[in-house]
C-alpha positions as CSV (number, residue, x, y, z in Angstrom):
1,X,-57.8,-114.2,-30.8
2,X,-56.7,-112.8,-27.5
3,X,-59.5,-111.7,-25.1
4,X,-60.3,-108.0,-24.9
5,X,-58.8,-106.4,-21.8
6,X,-60.6,-104.0,-19.5
7,X,-59.1,-100.8,-21.0
8,X,-59.9,-101.9,-24.6
9,X,-63.5,-102.8,-23.6
10,X,-64.0,-99.4,-22.0
11,X,-62.6,-97.7,-25.1
12,X,-64.9,-99.8,-27.3
13,X,-67.9,-98.9,-25.2
14,X,-67.1,-95.2,-25.4
15,X,-66.7,-95.5,-29.2
16,X,-70.1,-97.2,-29.6
17,X,-71.7,-94.5,-27.4
18,X,-70.4,-91.8,-29.7
19,X,-71.4,-93.9,-32.8
20,X,-75.0,-94.3,-31.4
21,X,-75.2,-90.5,-30.8
22,X,-74.0,-89.9,-34.3
23,X,-76.6,-92.3,-35.6
24,X,-79.3,-90.4,-33.8
25,X,-78.1,-87.1,-35.4
26,X,-77.5,-88.6,-38.9
27,X,-81.0,-90.1,-38.9
28,X,-82.6,-86.9,-37.5
29,X,-84.3,-88.7,-34.6
30,X,-86.3,-86.5,-32.3
31,X,-87.8,-86.8,-28.8
32,X,-90.2,-89.7,-28.6
33,X,-88.6,-91.6,-31.6
34,X,-87.5,-95.2,-31.0
35,X,-83.9,-96.3,-31.4
36,X,-83.2,-99.5,-33.4
37,X,-83.2,-102.8,-31.5
38,X,-79.9,-104.1,-30.0
39,X,-79.6,-106.7,-32.8
40,X,-79.8,-103.9,-35.4
41,X,-77.0,-101.9,-33.7
42,X,-74.9,-105.1,-33.5
43,X,-75.2,-105.4,-37.3
44,X,-74.5,-101.7,-37.9
45,X,-71.4,-101.5,-35.6
46,X,-70.2,-105.1,-35.8
47,X,-69.8,-105.5,-32.0
48,X,-71.3,-107.9,-29.4
49,X,-74.7,-107.6,-27.7
50,X,-73.0,-106.9,-24.4
51,X,-71.1,-103.9,-25.7
52,X,-74.4,-102.5,-27.2
53,X,-76.2,-103.0,-24.0
54,X,-73.5,-101.2,-22.0
55,X,-73.6,-98.3,-24.4
56,X,-77.4,-98.1,-24.3
57,X,-77.4,-98.4,-20.5
58,X,-75.0,-95.4,-20.3
59,X,-77.3,-93.4,-22.6
60,X,-80.3,-94.3,-20.4
61,X,-78.5,-93.5,-17.1
62,X,-77.4,-90.1,-18.5
63,X,-80.9,-89.2,-19.5
64,X,-80.4,-89.3,-23.3
65,X,-82.9,-92.2,-23.7
66,X,-85.5,-94.0,-21.6
67,X,-86.7,-97.6,-21.9
68,X,-90.4,-98.2,-22.5
69,X,-91.8,-101.6,-21.9
70,X,-92.2,-103.5,-25.2
71,X,-90.8,-100.6,-27.3
72,X,-87.1,-100.5,-26.4
73,X,-85.0,-97.3,-26.1
74,X,-86.9,-94.0,-26.7
75,X,-85.1,-90.7,-27.3
76,X,-85.8,-88.2,-24.5
77,X,-86.5,-84.5,-24.7
78,X,-83.6,-82.3,-23.9
79,X,-83.2,-82.1,-20.1
80,X,-80.0,-81.4,-18.2
81,X,-81.4,-82.0,-14.7
82,X,-79.5,-85.3,-14.3
83,X,-76.2,-83.9,-15.4
84,X,-76.5,-80.8,-13.2
85,X,-77.7,-82.9,-10.2
86,X,-74.6,-85.1,-10.4
87,X,-72.4,-82.1,-10.8
88,X,-73.8,-80.3,-7.7
89,X,-73.7,-83.5,-5.7
90,X,-70.0,-83.9,-6.4
91,X,-69.4,-80.2,-6.0
92,X,-71.0,-80.5,-2.5
93,X,-69.0,-83.6,-1.6
94,X,-65.8,-81.9,-2.6
95,X,-66.4,-78.9,-0.2
96,X,-68.4,-76.6,-2.4
97,X,-69.2,-73.2,-0.8
98,X,-72.8,-71.9,-1.0
99,X,-71.4,-68.4,-1.8
100,X,-70.3,-69.8,-5.2
101,X,-74.0,-70.6,-5.9
102,X,-75.0,-67.1,-4.8
103,X,-72.5,-65.7,-7.3
104,X,-73.9,-67.9,-10.1
105,X,-77.4,-66.8,-9.3
106,X,-76.3,-63.1,-9.6
107,X,-74.7,-63.8,-13.0
108,X,-77.7,-65.8,-14.3
109,X,-80.5,-63.7,-13.0
110,X,-78.8,-60.4,-14.1
111,X,-78.5,-62.0,-17.6
112,X,-82.2,-62.9,-17.3
113,X,-83.1,-59.3,-16.6
114,X,-81.3,-58.1,-19.7
115,X,-83.0,-60.8,-21.8
116,X,-86.4,-59.9,-20.4
117,X,-85.9,-56.2,-21.4
118,X,-84.6,-57.3,-24.8
119,X,-87.7,-59.5,-25.7
120,X,-90.1,-56.8,-24.4
121,X,-92.7,-59.2,-23.0
122,X,-94.5,-57.1,-20.3
123,X,-97.1,-59.8,-19.9
124,X,-94.5,-62.0,-18.0
125,X,-93.5,-59.1,-15.8
126,X,-97.2,-58.3,-15.0
127,X,-97.7,-61.9,-14.0
128,X,-94.6,-61.8,-11.9
129,X,-95.8,-58.6,-10.1
130,X,-99.2,-60.3,-9.5
131,X,-97.4,-63.2,-8.0
132,X,-95.4,-60.9,-5.7
133,X,-98.6,-59.3,-4.5
134,X,-100.1,-62.7,-3.8
135,X,-97.0,-63.8,-1.9
136,X,-97.7,-61.3,0.8
137,X,-100.4,-63.7,2.1
138,X,-97.7,-66.2,3.2
139,X,-97.6,-66.6,6.9
140,X,-95.2,-69.6,7.7
141,X,-91.5,-69.9,7.3
142,X,-91.9,-72.7,4.8
143,X,-94.3,-70.5,2.7
144,X,-91.8,-67.6,2.9
145,X,-89.0,-69.8,1.4
146,X,-91.3,-71.3,-1.3
147,X,-92.6,-67.8,-2.3
148,X,-89.0,-66.4,-2.5
149,X,-87.8,-69.4,-4.6
150,X,-90.8,-69.2,-6.9
151,X,-90.2,-65.5,-7.6
152,X,-86.7,-66.1,-8.7
153,X,-87.7,-69.1,-10.8
154,X,-90.5,-67.1,-12.5
155,X,-88.0,-64.3,-13.2
156,X,-85.8,-66.8,-15.0
157,X,-88.7,-68.3,-16.8
158,X,-89.7,-64.9,-18.2
159,X,-86.7,-65.2,-20.6
160,X,-88.7,-67.8,-22.6
161,X,-85.3,-69.6,-23.2
162,X,-85.9,-73.3,-22.5
163,X,-82.2,-74.3,-22.1
164,X,-81.5,-71.3,-19.9
165,X,-84.5,-72.1,-17.7
166,X,-83.4,-75.7,-17.3
167,X,-79.9,-74.7,-16.2
168,X,-80.9,-71.9,-13.9
169,X,-83.9,-73.7,-12.3
170,X,-81.6,-76.4,-11.1
171,X,-79.2,-73.9,-9.6
172,X,-82.0,-72.0,-7.9
173,X,-83.6,-75.2,-6.6
174,X,-80.3,-76.4,-5.2
175,X,-79.7,-73.1,-3.4
176,X,-83.1,-73.0,-1.8
177,X,-82.9,-76.7,-0.8
178,X,-79.7,-75.7,1.2
179,X,-81.4,-72.5,2.4
180,X,-84.5,-74.4,3.7
181,X,-82.8,-74.5,7.1
182,X,-82.7,-70.6,7.3
183,X,-85.2,-69.1,9.8
184,X,-87.0,-66.2,8.1
185,X,-89.2,-63.9,10.1
186,X,-92.4,-62.4,8.8
187,X,-90.8,-58.9,8.9
188,X,-87.7,-60.2,6.9
189,X,-89.9,-61.8,4.3
190,X,-91.9,-58.6,3.8
191,X,-88.6,-56.8,3.1
192,X,-87.6,-59.6,0.7
193,X,-91.0,-59.2,-1.1
194,X,-90.7,-55.4,-1.2
195,X,-87.4,-55.9,-3.0
196,X,-89.0,-58.4,-5.4
197,X,-91.7,-55.9,-6.2
198,X,-89.3,-53.0,-6.7
199,X,-87.2,-55.2,-9.1
200,X,-90.2,-56.0,-11.2
201,X,-91.3,-52.3,-11.3
202,X,-87.7,-51.3,-12.4
203,X,-87.9,-53.9,-15.2
204,X,-91.4,-52.7,-16.3
205,X,-89.9,-49.2,-16.4
206,X,-86.8,-50.6,-18.3
207,X,-84.4,-49.7,-15.6
208,X,-82.4,-52.8,-16.0
209,X,-79.2,-51.5,-14.3
210,X,-81.2,-50.5,-11.2
211,X,-82.9,-53.9,-11.1
212,X,-79.6,-55.7,-11.5
213,X,-78.0,-53.6,-8.7
214,X,-80.9,-54.3,-6.4
215,X,-80.8,-58.0,-7.3
216,X,-77.1,-58.3,-6.5
217,X,-77.6,-56.7,-3.0
218,X,-80.7,-58.8,-2.5
219,X,-79.0,-62.2,-3.2
220,X,-75.8,-61.3,-1.4
221,X,-77.8,-60.3,1.7
222,X,-79.3,-63.8,2.0
223,X,-78.9,-65.1,5.5
224,X,-76.1,-67.6,6.0
225,X,-77.1,-71.3,6.4
């Protein structure tokens, strides 16, 4: 038998990765469930231990599984942080413009506003307004930025959509990490907070179009880094 070349090995690893994923689906495994041992996968798929290890290592590195001492590979809860973190890193390396992130934020947060109105959960909006009022006590530049970021994250979380929240939280966090170099004065922060409060009041009064219009201007007026 001729030795397997590099391209064949890569193709075999990709095949086994997909086979393991299908095994997880077919066996209805959930977060916290343990995957079979390497030897079991070797028997199921008829490949070497090294190929199984490479496939399992890929699944661990991409956040599908985690390895627990003495228990082997455990299936993770759904979380796309690692995927988006890698995406935004490469996006930045390849000359990404922060204005693109601003545009994404407008799209996602506008969608969040529509969803909040649709599910009619005023409790989340009342908590958000209380948070805005408490934010007025911020006195340092760092506190201004944290308060601003938390408002937008809480707005997204008010949709109660777990996948949506995971996606948008990463985008919001990435933007504010870049924006942490912005110098915000106390007067500017109070204007930002006034707009936050006005948006919440509009949503409470079901004026979603007014809230979206203010949000768009609010995000697009962010100081340049």
